[in-house]
PDB file of N, H, CA, C and O in Angstrom:
ATOM      1  N   MET A   1       1.111  -1.076   0.315  1.00  0.00           N
ATOM      2  CA  MET A   1       0.408  -0.060  -0.082  1.00  0.00           C
ATOM      3  C   MET A   1       0.929   1.622   0.025  1.00  0.00           C
ATOM      4  O   MET A   1       1.936   1.993   0.628  1.00  0.00           O
ATOM      5  N   VAL A   2       0.160   2.330  -0.571  1.00  0.00           N
ATOM      6  H   VAL A   2      -0.658   2.029  -1.061  1.00  0.00           H
ATOM      7  CA  VAL A   2       0.957   3.906  -0.945  1.00  0.00           C
ATOM      8  C   VAL A   2       0.226   4.685  -0.205  1.00  0.00           C
ATOM      9  O   VAL A   2      -0.904   4.262  -0.445  1.00  0.00           O
ATOM     10  N   GLY A   3       0.147   5.292   0.320  1.00  0.00           N
ATOM     11  H   GLY A   3       1.065   5.636   0.516  1.00  0.00           H
ATOM     12  CA  GLY A   3       0.101   6.442   0.903  1.00  0.00           C
ATOM     13  C   GLY A   3       0.289   7.365   1.888  1.00  0.00           C
ATOM     14  O   GLY A   3       1.318   6.958   2.428  1.00  0.00           O
ATOM     15  N   PRO A   4      -0.137   8.588   2.603  1.00  0.00           N
ATOM     16  CA  PRO A   4       0.521   9.104   3.438  1.00  0.00           C
ATOM     17  C   PRO A   4       0.218   8.886   4.596  1.00  0.00           C
ATOM     18  O   PRO A   4      -0.850   8.291   4.743  1.00  0.00           O
ATOM     19  N   ASP A   5       1.168   9.342   6.128  1.00  0.00           N
ATOM     20  H   ASP A   5       2.036   9.825   6.008  1.00  0.00           H
ATOM     21  CA  ASP A   5       1.175   8.748   7.358  1.00  0.00           C
ATOM     22  C   ASP A   5       0.438   9.643   8.031  1.00  0.00           C
ATOM     23  O   ASP A   5       0.896  10.593   8.667  1.00  0.00           O
ATOM     24  N   ASN A   6      -1.199   9.236   7.850  1.00  0.00           N
ATOM     25  H   ASN A   6      -1.570   8.465   7.333  1.00  0.00           H
ATOM     26  CA  ASN A   6      -2.099   9.905   8.436  1.00  0.00           C
ATOM     27  C   ASN A   6      -2.778   8.896   9.635  1.00  0.00           C
ATOM     28  O   ASN A   6      -3.599   9.245  10.483  1.00  0.00           O
ATOM     29  N   GLY A   7      -2.394   8.012   9.512  1.00  0.00           N
ATOM     30  H   GLY A   7      -1.727   7.729   8.823  1.00  0.00           H
ATOM     31  CA  GLY A   7      -3.029   6.509  10.326  1.00  0.00           C
ATOM     32  C   GLY A   7      -4.223   5.545   9.999  1.00  0.00           C
ATOM     33  O   GLY A   7      -4.860   4.719  10.653  1.00  0.00           O
ATOM     34  N   LEU A   8      -4.266   6.161   8.256  1.00  0.00           N
ATOM     35  H   LEU A   8      -3.749   6.832   7.724  1.00  0.00           H
ATOM     36  CA  LEU A   8      -5.392   5.346   7.600  1.00  0.00           C
ATOM     37  C   LEU A   8      -5.311   3.939   7.426  1.00  0.00           C
ATOM     38  O   LEU A   8      -6.109   3.007   7.525  1.00  0.00           O
ATOM     39  N   LEU A   9      -3.755   4.099   7.053  1.00  0.00           N
ATOM     40  H   LEU A   9      -3.107   4.856   6.973  1.00  0.00           H
ATOM     41  CA  LEU A   9      -3.256   2.451   6.165  1.00  0.00           C
ATOM     42  C   LEU A   9      -2.884   1.960   7.582  1.00  0.00           C
ATOM     43  O   LEU A   9      -2.972   0.752   7.360  1.00  0.00           O
ATOM     44  N   ILE A  10      -2.499   2.056   9.001  1.00  0.00           N
ATOM     45  H   ILE A  10      -2.428   3.037   9.181  1.00  0.00           H
ATOM     46  CA  ILE A  10      -2.653   0.958   9.950  1.00  0.00           C
ATOM     47  C   ILE A  10      -3.343  -0.061   9.904  1.00  0.00           C
ATOM     48  O   ILE A  10      -2.921  -1.157   9.536  1.00  0.00           O
ATOM     49  N   PRO A  11      -4.770   0.243  10.365  1.00  0.00           N
ATOM     50  CA  PRO A  11      -5.655  -1.324  10.320  1.00  0.00           C
ATOM     51  C   PRO A  11      -5.187  -1.867   9.132  1.00  0.00           C
ATOM     52  O   PRO A  11      -4.773  -3.008   9.338  1.00  0.00           O
ATOM     53  N   ALA A  12      -5.065  -1.473   7.803  1.00  0.00           N
ATOM     54  H   ALA A  12      -5.402  -0.547   7.635  1.00  0.00           H
ATOM     55  CA  ALA A  12      -5.066  -2.303   6.503  1.00  0.00           C
ATOM     56  C   ALA A  12      -3.867  -3.116   6.557  1.00  0.00           C
ATOM     57  O   ALA A  12      -3.805  -4.320   6.311  1.00  0.00           O
ATOM     58  N   ALA A  13      -2.704  -2.173   6.980  1.00  0.00           N
ATOM     59  H   ALA A  13      -2.754  -1.194   7.180  1.00  0.00           H
ATOM     60  CA  ALA A  13      -1.324  -3.154   6.807  1.00  0.00           C
ATOM     61  C   ALA A  13      -1.629  -4.168   8.186  1.00  0.00           C
ATOM     62  O   ALA A  13      -1.064  -5.259   8.106  1.00  0.00           O
ATOM     63  N   LYS A  14      -2.450  -3.942   9.436  1.00  0.00           N
ATOM     64  H   LYS A  14      -2.909  -3.055   9.501  1.00  0.00           H
ATOM     65  CA  LYS A  14      -2.315  -5.064  10.016  1.00  0.00           C
ATOM     66  C   LYS A  14      -2.871  -6.076   9.705  1.00  0.00           C
ATOM     67  O   LYS A  14      -2.313  -7.158   9.891  1.00  0.00           O
ATOM     68  N   SER A  15      -4.274  -5.979   9.078  1.00  0.00           N
ATOM     69  H   SER A  15      -4.727  -5.100   8.927  1.00  0.00           H
ATOM     70  CA  SER A  15      -4.843  -7.152   8.610  1.00  0.00           C
ATOM     71  C   SER A  15      -4.171  -7.787   7.473  1.00  0.00           C
ATOM     72  O   SER A  15      -4.456  -8.892   7.013  1.00  0.00           O
ATOM     73  N   LEU A  16      -3.023  -6.795   6.953  1.00  0.00           N
ATOM     74  H   LEU A  16      -2.791  -5.897   7.327  1.00  0.00           H
ATOM     75  CA  LEU A  16      -2.677  -8.106   5.595  1.00  0.00           C
ATOM     76  C   LEU A  16      -0.896  -8.703   6.307  1.00  0.00           C
ATOM     77  O   LEU A  16       0.046  -9.319   5.809  1.00  0.00           O
ATOM     78  N   GLY A  17      -1.159  -8.136   7.591  1.00  0.00           N
ATOM     79  H   GLY A  17      -1.925  -7.635   7.995  1.00  0.00           H
ATOM     80  CA  GLY A  17       0.347  -8.822   8.546  1.00  0.00           C
ATOM     81  C   GLY A  17       1.340  -8.116   7.797  1.00  0.00           C
ATOM     82  O   GLY A  17       2.182  -8.834   7.258  1.00  0.00           O
ATOM     83  N   GLN A  18       1.483  -6.417   7.570  1.00  0.00           N
ATOM     84  H   GLN A  18       0.798  -5.833   8.008  1.00  0.00           H
ATOM     85  CA  GLN A  18       2.642  -6.326   6.824  1.00  0.00           C
ATOM     86  C   GLN A  18       2.638  -4.913   7.541  1.00  0.00           C
ATOM     87  O   GLN A  18       1.652  -4.178   7.501  1.00  0.00           O
ATOM     88  N   LEU A  19       3.943  -4.550   8.274  1.00  0.00           N
ATOM     89  H   LEU A  19       4.745  -5.148   8.306  1.00  0.00           H
ATOM     90  CA  LEU A  19       4.383  -3.782   9.134  1.00  0.00           C
ATOM     91  C   LEU A  19       5.603  -3.001   8.747  1.00  0.00           C
ATOM     92  O   LEU A  19       6.315  -2.654   9.690  1.00  0.00           O
ATOM     93  N   ARG A  20       5.971  -2.667   7.571  1.00  0.00           N
ATOM     94  H   ARG A  20       5.393  -2.949   6.805  1.00  0.00           H
ATOM     95  CA  ARG A  20       7.262  -2.273   6.981  1.00  0.00           C
ATOM     96  C   ARG A  20       6.455  -1.264   6.327  1.00  0.00           C
ATOM     97  O   ARG A  20       5.351  -1.388   5.796  1.00  0.00           O
ATOM     98  N   ALA A  21       7.362  -0.010   6.487  1.00  0.00           N
ATOM     99  H   ALA A  21       8.258   0.091   6.918  1.00  0.00           H
ATOM    100  CA  ALA A  21       7.447   1.187   6.112  1.00  0.00           C
ATOM    101  C   ALA A  21       8.333   2.180   5.627  1.00  0.00           C
ATOM    102  O   ALA A  21       9.253   2.335   6.431  1.00  0.00           O
ATOM    103  N   TYR A  22       8.450   3.115   4.365  1.00  0.00           N
ATOM    104  H   TYR A  22       7.703   2.989   3.712  1.00  0.00           H
ATOM    105  CA  TYR A  22       9.378   3.212   3.734  1.00  0.00           C
ATOM    106  C   TYR A  22       9.071   4.784   3.603  1.00  0.00           C
ATOM    107  O   TYR A  22       7.878   5.016   3.405  1.00  0.00           O
ATOM    108  N   LYS A  23       9.879   5.870   3.670  1.00  0.00           N
ATOM    109  H   LYS A  23      10.848   5.682   3.831  1.00  0.00           H
ATOM    110  CA  LYS A  23       9.929   7.062   3.444  1.00  0.00           C
ATOM    111  C   LYS A  23       9.881   7.350   1.952  1.00  0.00           C
ATOM    112  O   LYS A  23      10.529   6.440   1.435  1.00  0.00           O
ATOM    113  N   ILE A  24       9.576   7.906   1.308  1.00  0.00           N
ATOM    114  H   ILE A  24       9.050   8.646   1.728  1.00  0.00           H
ATOM    115  CA  ILE A  24       9.725   8.416   0.007  1.00  0.00           C
ATOM    116  C   ILE A  24      10.667   9.692  -0.319  1.00  0.00           C
ATOM    117  O   ILE A  24      10.516  10.868   0.014  1.00  0.00           O
ATOM    118  N   GLU A  25      11.447   9.220  -0.900  1.00  0.00           N
ATOM    119  H   GLU A  25      11.569   8.265  -1.170  1.00  0.00           H
ATOM    120  CA  GLU A  25      12.579  10.680  -0.660  1.00  0.00           C
ATOM    121  C   GLU A  25      12.922  10.908  -2.129  1.00  0.00           C
ATOM    122  O   GLU A  25      13.875  11.637  -2.403  1.00  0.00           O
ATOM    123  N   ARG A  26      12.109  10.255  -3.213  1.00  0.00           N
ATOM    124  H   ARG A  26      11.334   9.663  -2.990  1.00  0.00           H
ATOM    125  CA  ARG A  26      12.478  10.437  -4.867  1.00  0.00           C
ATOM    126  C   ARG A  26      11.931  11.791  -4.678  1.00  0.00           C
ATOM    127  O   ARG A  26      11.234  12.102  -3.711  1.00  0.00           O
ATOM    128  N   LYS A  27      12.312  12.692  -5.758  1.00  0.00           N
ATOM    129  H   LYS A  27      12.878  12.440  -6.543  1.00  0.00           H
ATOM    130  CA  LYS A  27      11.619  13.624  -6.025  1.00  0.00           C
ATOM    131  C   LYS A  27      10.410  13.552  -7.328  1.00  0.00           C
ATOM    132  O   LYS A  27      10.525  13.126  -8.477  1.00  0.00           O
ATOM    133  N   TYR A  28       9.109  14.219  -6.538  1.00  0.00           N
ATOM    134  H   TYR A  28       9.015  14.566  -5.605  1.00  0.00           H
ATOM    135  CA  TYR A  28       8.251  14.116  -7.845  1.00  0.00           C
ATOM    136  C   TYR A  28       7.748  15.803  -8.078  1.00  0.00           C
ATOM    137  O   TYR A  28       7.404  16.580  -7.186  1.00  0.00           O
ATOM    138  N   ALA A  29       7.816  16.038  -9.340  1.00  0.00           N
ATOM    139  H   ALA A  29       8.096  15.407 -10.064  1.00  0.00           H
ATOM    140  CA  ALA A  29       7.052  17.132  -9.370  1.00  0.00           C
ATOM    141  C   ALA A  29       5.399  17.557  -8.301  1.00  0.00           C
ATOM    142  O   ALA A  29       4.494  17.195  -9.052  1.00  0.00           O
ATOM    143  N   ALA A  30       4.915  17.973  -7.335  1.00  0.00           N
ATOM    144  H   ALA A  30       5.650  18.268  -6.725  1.00  0.00           H
ATOM    145  CA  ALA A  30       3.789  18.126  -6.961  1.00  0.00           C
ATOM    146  C   ALA A  30       2.986  18.861  -6.577  1.00  0.00           C
ATOM    147  O   ALA A  30       3.382  19.517  -5.614  1.00  0.00           O
ATOM    148  N   SER A  31       1.678  19.139  -6.995  1.00  0.00           N
ATOM    149  H   SER A  31       1.356  18.606  -7.777  1.00  0.00           H
ATOM    150  CA  SER A  31       0.869  20.028  -6.271  1.00  0.00           C
ATOM    151  C   SER A  31       0.673  20.037  -4.851  1.00  0.00           C
ATOM    152  O   SER A  31       0.821  19.018  -4.176  1.00  0.00           O
ATOM    153  N   SER A  32       0.397  20.971  -4.445  1.00  0.00           N
ATOM    154  H   SER A  32       0.277  21.799  -4.993  1.00  0.00           H
ATOM    155  CA  SER A  32       0.349  21.350  -3.000  1.00  0.00           C
ATOM    156  C   SER A  32      -0.810  20.085  -2.420  1.00  0.00           C
ATOM    157  O   SER A  32      -0.757  19.393  -1.403  1.00  0.00           O
ATOM    158  N   THR A  33      -1.779  20.129  -3.467  1.00  0.00           N
ATOM    159  H   THR A  33      -1.822  20.691  -4.293  1.00  0.00           H
ATOM    160  CA  THR A  33      -2.994  19.281  -2.895  1.00  0.00           C
ATOM    161  C   THR A  33      -3.442  18.097  -3.321  1.00  0.00           C
ATOM    162  O   THR A  33      -4.521  17.683  -2.897  1.00  0.00           O
ATOM    163  N   PHE A  34      -2.458  17.132  -4.505  1.00  0.00           N
ATOM    164  H   PHE A  34      -1.581  17.468  -4.849  1.00  0.00           H
ATOM    165  CA  PHE A  34      -2.808  16.397  -5.460  1.00  0.00           C
ATOM    166  C   PHE A  34      -1.536  15.378  -5.120  1.00  0.00           C
ATOM    167  O   PHE A  34      -0.662  15.303  -5.984  1.00  0.00           O
ATOM    168  N   HIS A  35      -1.381  14.546  -3.838  1.00  0.00           N
ATOM    169  H   HIS A  35      -2.091  14.607  -3.137  1.00  0.00           H
ATOM    170  CA  HIS A  35      -0.164  14.194  -3.645  1.00  0.00           C
ATOM    171  C   HIS A  35      -0.633  12.742  -4.402  1.00  0.00           C
ATOM    172  O   HIS A  35      -0.051  12.442  -5.445  1.00  0.00           O
ATOM    173  N   GLY A  36      -1.740  11.802  -3.840  1.00  0.00           N
ATOM    174  H   GLY A  36      -2.213  12.045  -2.993  1.00  0.00           H
ATOM    175  CA  GLY A  36      -2.698  10.987  -4.390  1.00  0.00           C
ATOM    176  C   GLY A  36      -1.773  10.766  -5.803  1.00  0.00           C
ATOM    177  O   GLY A  36      -0.789  10.039  -5.936  1.00  0.00           O
ATOM    178  N   ARG A  37      -2.301  11.472  -6.618  1.00  0.00           N
ATOM    179  H   ARG A  37      -3.101  12.062  -6.510  1.00  0.00           H
ATOM    180  CA  ARG A  37      -2.099  11.521  -8.214  1.00  0.00           C
ATOM    181  C   ARG A  37      -0.439  11.898  -8.481  1.00  0.00           C
ATOM    182  O   ARG A  37       0.248  11.390  -9.367  1.00  0.00           O
ATOM    183  N   ASP A  38       0.114  13.124  -7.286  1.00  0.00           N
ATOM    184  H   ASP A  38      -0.444  13.537  -6.566  1.00  0.00           H
ATOM    185  CA  ASP A  38       0.971  13.289  -8.047  1.00  0.00           C
ATOM    186  C   ASP A  38       2.431  12.239  -7.327  1.00  0.00           C
ATOM    187  O   ASP A  38       3.154  11.764  -8.203  1.00  0.00           O
ATOM    188  N   ILE A  39       2.632  12.070  -6.582  1.00  0.00           N
ATOM    189  H   ILE A  39       2.044  12.456  -5.871  1.00  0.00           H
ATOM    190  CA  ILE A  39       3.071  10.782  -5.730  1.00  0.00           C
ATOM    191  C   ILE A  39       3.127   9.729  -5.728  1.00  0.00           C
ATOM    192  O   ILE A  39       4.055   9.057  -6.178  1.00  0.00           O
ATOM    193  N   PHE A  40       1.513   9.098  -4.894  1.00  0.00           N
ATOM    194  H   PHE A  40       0.759   9.644  -4.529  1.00  0.00           H
ATOM    195  CA  PHE A  40       1.059   8.059  -4.402  1.00  0.00           C
ATOM    196  C   PHE A  40       0.947   7.212  -5.393  1.00  0.00           C
ATOM    197  O   PHE A  40       1.277   6.035  -5.246  1.00  0.00           O
ATOM    198  N   ALA A  41       0.512   7.643  -6.436  1.00  0.00           N
ATOM    199  H   ALA A  41       0.245   8.599  -6.556  1.00  0.00           H
ATOM    200  CA  ALA A  41       0.076   6.681  -7.642  1.00  0.00           C
ATOM    201  C   ALA A  41       1.367   6.386  -8.504  1.00  0.00           C
ATOM    202  O   ALA A  41       1.472   5.276  -9.026  1.00  0.00           O
ATOM    203  N   PRO A  42       2.478   7.456  -8.695  1.00  0.00           N
ATOM    204  CA  PRO A  42       3.463   7.048  -9.717  1.00  0.00           C
ATOM    205  C   PRO A  42       4.565   6.256  -8.625  1.00  0.00           C
ATOM    206  O   PRO A  42       5.369   5.534  -9.215  1.00  0.00           O
ATOM    207  N   VAL A  43       4.688   6.292  -7.323  1.00  0.00           N
ATOM    208  H   VAL A  43       4.035   6.878  -6.844  1.00  0.00           H
ATOM    209  CA  VAL A  43       5.107   4.972  -6.980  1.00  0.00           C
ATOM    210  C   VAL A  43       4.726   3.261  -6.531  1.00  0.00           C
ATOM    211  O   VAL A  43       5.381   2.253  -6.265  1.00  0.00           O
ATOM    212  N   ALA A  44       3.240   3.644  -6.635  1.00  0.00           N
ATOM    213  H   ALA A  44       2.708   4.463  -6.851  1.00  0.00           H
ATOM    214  CA  ALA A  44       1.922   2.528  -6.783  1.00  0.00           C
ATOM    215  C   ALA A  44       2.415   1.874  -8.193  1.00  0.00           C
ATOM    216  O   ALA A  44       2.102   0.729  -8.518  1.00  0.00           O
ATOM    217  N   ALA A  45       3.109   2.613  -8.879  1.00  0.00           N
ATOM    218  H   ALA A  45       3.363   3.543  -8.615  1.00  0.00           H
ATOM    219  CA  ALA A  45       2.827   2.005 -10.666  1.00  0.00           C
ATOM    220  C   ALA A  45       4.477   1.461 -10.261  1.00  0.00           C
ATOM    221  O   ALA A  45       4.892   0.307 -10.368  1.00  0.00           O
ATOM    222  N   SER A  46       4.865   2.070 -10.014  1.00  0.00           N
ATOM    223  H   SER A  46       4.528   3.007  -9.926  1.00  0.00           H
ATOM    224  CA  SER A  46       6.965   1.737  -9.877  1.00  0.00           C
ATOM    225  C   SER A  46       7.114   0.543  -9.095  1.00  0.00           C
ATOM    226  O   SER A  46       8.153  -0.117  -9.107  1.00  0.00           O
ATOM    227  N   LEU A  47       5.842   0.176  -8.241  1.00  0.00           N
ATOM    228  H   LEU A  47       4.998   0.713  -8.231  1.00  0.00           H
ATOM    229  CA  LEU A  47       5.931  -0.977  -7.493  1.00  0.00           C
ATOM    230  C   LEU A  47       5.417  -2.311  -7.967  1.00  0.00           C
ATOM    231  O   LEU A  47       5.721  -3.480  -7.728  1.00  0.00           O
ATOM    232  N   VAL A  48       4.516  -1.701  -8.734  1.00  0.00           N
ATOM    233  H   VAL A  48       4.269  -0.751  -8.928  1.00  0.00           H
ATOM    234  CA  VAL A  48       4.005  -2.924  -9.672  1.00  0.00           C
ATOM    235  C   VAL A  48       4.901  -3.544 -10.839  1.00  0.00           C
ATOM    236  O   VAL A  48       5.131  -4.667 -11.288  1.00  0.00           O
ATOM    237  N   LEU A  49       5.242  -2.378 -11.067  1.00  0.00           N
ATOM    238  H   LEU A  49       5.055  -1.465 -10.702  1.00  0.00           H
ATOM    239  CA  LEU A  49       6.420  -2.928 -12.559  1.00  0.00           C
ATOM    240  C   LEU A  49       7.916  -3.765 -11.984  1.00  0.00           C
ATOM    241  O   LEU A  49       8.783  -4.165 -12.761  1.00  0.00           O
ATOM    242  N   GLY A  50       7.967  -3.878 -10.844  1.00  0.00           N
ATOM    243  H   GLY A  50       7.264  -3.552 -10.213  1.00  0.00           H
ATOM    244  CA  GLY A  50       8.802  -4.607 -10.244  1.00  0.00           C
ATOM    245  C   GLY A  50      10.274  -3.562  -9.575  1.00  0.00           C
ATOM    246  O   GLY A  50      11.399  -4.018  -9.372  1.00  0.00           O
ATOM    247  N   GLU A  51       9.900  -2.322  -9.375  1.00  0.00           N
ATOM    248  H   GLU A  51       8.985  -1.952  -9.540  1.00  0.00           H
ATOM    249  CA  GLU A  51      11.127  -1.752  -8.083  1.00  0.00           C
ATOM    250  C   GLU A  51      10.432  -1.827  -7.200  1.00  0.00           C
ATOM    251  O   GLU A  51       9.224  -1.639  -7.056  1.00  0.00           O
ATOM    252  N   THR A  52      11.550  -2.239  -6.297  1.00  0.00           N
ATOM    253  H   THR A  52      12.531  -2.393  -6.414  1.00  0.00           H
ATOM    254  CA  THR A  52      11.246  -2.032  -4.822  1.00  0.00           C
ATOM    255  C   THR A  52      11.199  -1.146  -4.082  1.00  0.00           C
ATOM    256  O   THR A  52      11.575  -0.107  -4.623  1.00  0.00           O
ATOM    257  N   PRO A  53      10.768  -0.971  -2.561  1.00  0.00           N
ATOM    258  CA  PRO A  53      10.326   0.225  -2.008  1.00  0.00           C
ATOM    259  C   PRO A  53      11.694   0.619  -1.344  1.00  0.00           C
ATOM    260  O   PRO A  53      11.958   1.717  -0.855  1.00  0.00           O
ATOM    261  N   GLU A  54      12.741  -0.782  -1.438  1.00  0.00           N
ATOM    262  H   GLU A  54      12.526  -1.674  -1.836  1.00  0.00           H
ATOM    263  CA  GLU A  54      13.875   0.348  -0.990  1.00  0.00           C
ATOM    264  C   GLU A  54      14.492   1.483  -1.869  1.00  0.00           C
ATOM    265  O   GLU A  54      15.101   2.379  -1.285  1.00  0.00           O
ATOM    266  N   SER A  55      14.378   1.511  -3.255  1.00  0.00           N
ATOM    267  H   SER A  55      13.884   0.783  -3.730  1.00  0.00           H
ATOM    268  CA  SER A  55      14.414   2.362  -4.077  1.00  0.00           C
ATOM    269  C   SER A  55      13.659   3.940  -3.904  1.00  0.00           C
ATOM    270  O   SER A  55      14.056   4.959  -4.470  1.00  0.00           O
ATOM    271  N   PHE A  56      12.812   3.873  -3.237  1.00  0.00           N
ATOM    272  H   PHE A  56      12.490   3.045  -2.777  1.00  0.00           H
ATOM    273  CA  PHE A  56      12.574   5.565  -3.134  1.00  0.00           C
ATOM    274  C   PHE A  56      12.576   5.977  -1.864  1.00  0.00           C
ATOM    275  O   PHE A  56      11.808   6.915  -1.653  1.00  0.00           O
ATOM    276  N   GLY A  57      13.371   5.467  -0.673  1.00  0.00           N
ATOM    277  H   GLY A  57      13.995   4.705  -0.845  1.00  0.00           H
ATOM    278  CA  GLY A  57      13.764   5.815   0.381  1.00  0.00           C
ATOM    279  C   GLY A  57      14.372   4.714   1.511  1.00  0.00           C
ATOM    280  O   GLY A  57      14.461   3.510   1.271  1.00  0.00           O
ATOM    281  N   PRO A  58      14.697   5.223   2.544  1.00  0.00           N
ATOM    282  CA  PRO A  58      15.359   4.189   3.772  1.00  0.00           C
ATOM    283  C   PRO A  58      13.833   3.760   4.288  1.00  0.00           C
ATOM    284  O   PRO A  58      12.774   4.343   4.053  1.00  0.00           O
ATOM    285  N   ARG A  59      14.043   2.647   5.005  1.00  0.00           N
ATOM    286  H   ARG A  59      14.903   2.173   5.195  1.00  0.00           H
ATOM    287  CA  ARG A  59      12.913   2.255   5.765  1.00  0.00           C
ATOM    288  C   ARG A  59      12.900   2.603   6.919  1.00  0.00           C
ATOM    289  O   ARG A  59      13.975   2.746   7.500  1.00  0.00           O
ATOM    290  N   ILE A  60      11.707   2.834   7.569  1.00  0.00           N
ATOM    291  H   ILE A  60      10.833   2.718   7.097  1.00  0.00           H
ATOM    292  CA  ILE A  60      11.199   3.467   8.751  1.00  0.00           C
ATOM    293  C   ILE A  60      10.758   2.567   9.585  1.00  0.00           C
ATOM    294  O   ILE A  60      10.213   1.518   9.242  1.00  0.00           O
ATOM    295  N   ARG A  61      11.006   2.992  10.940  1.00  0.00           N
ATOM    296  H   ARG A  61      11.449   3.844  11.219  1.00  0.00           H
ATOM    297  CA  ARG A  61       9.992   2.103  11.992  1.00  0.00           C
ATOM    298  C   ARG A  61       8.611   1.950  11.949  1.00  0.00           C
ATOM    299  O   ARG A  61       7.883   2.939  12.037  1.00  0.00           O
ATOM    300  N   ALA A  62       8.263   1.074  11.851  1.00  0.00           N
ATOM    301  H   ALA A  62       8.854   0.271  11.779  1.00  0.00           H
ATOM    302  CA  ALA A  62       6.311   0.834  11.911  1.00  0.00           C
ATOM    303  C   ALA A  62       5.768   1.672  12.909  1.00  0.00           C
ATOM    304  O   ALA A  62       4.755   2.370  12.957  1.00  0.00           O
ATOM    305  N   LEU A  63       6.908   1.376  13.878  1.00  0.00           N
ATOM    306  H   LEU A  63       7.731   0.809  13.839  1.00  0.00           H
ATOM    307  CA  LEU A  63       5.942   2.306  15.155  1.00  0.00           C
ATOM    308  C   LEU A  63       6.606   3.858  15.497  1.00  0.00           C
ATOM    309  O   LEU A  63       6.626   4.352  16.625  1.00  0.00           O
ATOM    310  N   ASP A  64       7.062   4.407  14.439  1.00  0.00           N
ATOM    311  H   ASP A  64       7.046   4.006  13.523  1.00  0.00           H
ATOM    312  CA  ASP A  64       6.825   5.629  14.529  1.00  0.00           C
ATOM    313  C   ASP A  64       5.803   6.073  13.655  1.00  0.00           C
ATOM    314  O   ASP A  64       5.339   7.209  13.748  1.00  0.00           O
ATOM    315  N   LEU A  65       5.319   5.026  12.582  1.00  0.00           N
ATOM    316  H   LEU A  65       5.696   4.103  12.507  1.00  0.00           H
ATOM    317  CA  LEU A  65       3.788   5.806  11.855  1.00  0.00           C
ATOM    318  C   LEU A  65       2.755   6.290  12.944  1.00  0.00           C
ATOM    319  O   LEU A  65       2.741   5.716  14.032  1.00  0.00           O
ATOM    320  N   LEU A  66       1.549   7.742  12.578  1.00  0.00           N
ATOM    321  H   LEU A  66       1.560   8.209  11.693  1.00  0.00           H
ATOM    322  CA  LEU A  66       0.565   7.370  13.188  1.00  0.00           C
ATOM    323  C   LEU A  66      -0.003   6.429  13.766  1.00  0.00           C
ATOM    324  O   LEU A  66       0.139   5.369  13.155  1.00  0.00           O
ATOM    325  N   ARG A  67      -0.652   6.350  14.782  1.00  0.00           N
ATOM    326  H   ARG A  67      -0.768   7.210  15.277  1.00  0.00           H
ATOM    327  CA  ARG A  67      -1.631   5.118  14.839  1.00  0.00           C
ATOM    328  C   ARG A  67      -2.974   5.737  14.616  1.00  0.00           C
ATOM    329  O   ARG A  67      -3.402   6.887  14.512  1.00  0.00           O
ATOM    330  N   GLU A  68      -3.526   4.400  14.579  1.00  0.00           N
ATOM    331  H   GLU A  68      -3.178   3.466  14.664  1.00  0.00           H
ATOM    332  CA  GLU A  68      -5.421   4.959  14.085  1.00  0.00           C
ATOM    333  C   GLU A  68      -5.877   5.970  14.825  1.00  0.00           C
ATOM    334  O   GLU A  68      -5.595   6.393  15.946  1.00  0.00           O
ATOM    335  N   LEU A  69      -6.687   6.304  13.935  1.00  0.00           N
ATOM    336  H   LEU A  69      -6.916   5.961  13.024  1.00  0.00           H
ATOM    337  CA  LEU A  69      -7.579   7.351  14.837  1.00  0.00           C
ATOM    338  C   LEU A  69      -8.295   7.724  15.392  1.00  0.00           C
ATOM    339  O   LEU A  69      -9.126   8.201  14.619  1.00  0.00           O
ATOM    340  N   SER A  70      -8.715   7.911  16.798  1.00  0.00           N
ATOM    341  H   SER A  70      -8.039   7.523  17.425  1.00  0.00           H
ATOM    342  CA  SER A  70     -10.108   7.794  17.114  1.00  0.00           C
ATOM    343  C   SER A  70     -11.445   8.937  16.900  1.00  0.00           C
ATOM    344  O   SER A  70     -12.585   8.627  17.247  1.00  0.00           O
TER     345      SER A  70
END
């Protein structure tokens, strides 16, 4: 899954048994409002085509991500 660190992906990741996270550091031309289109979609497409998560940036501790929103 590719998305922002806003707490919403944590439940989905837990249900899939995945708790690895990577910071996207590769530079993309992005507007201030459409990160899904400008950043996350190209990253997701690249992953589908075989790039590894590590190619976008370093692995980060899953415990440092936001937790579920109450």
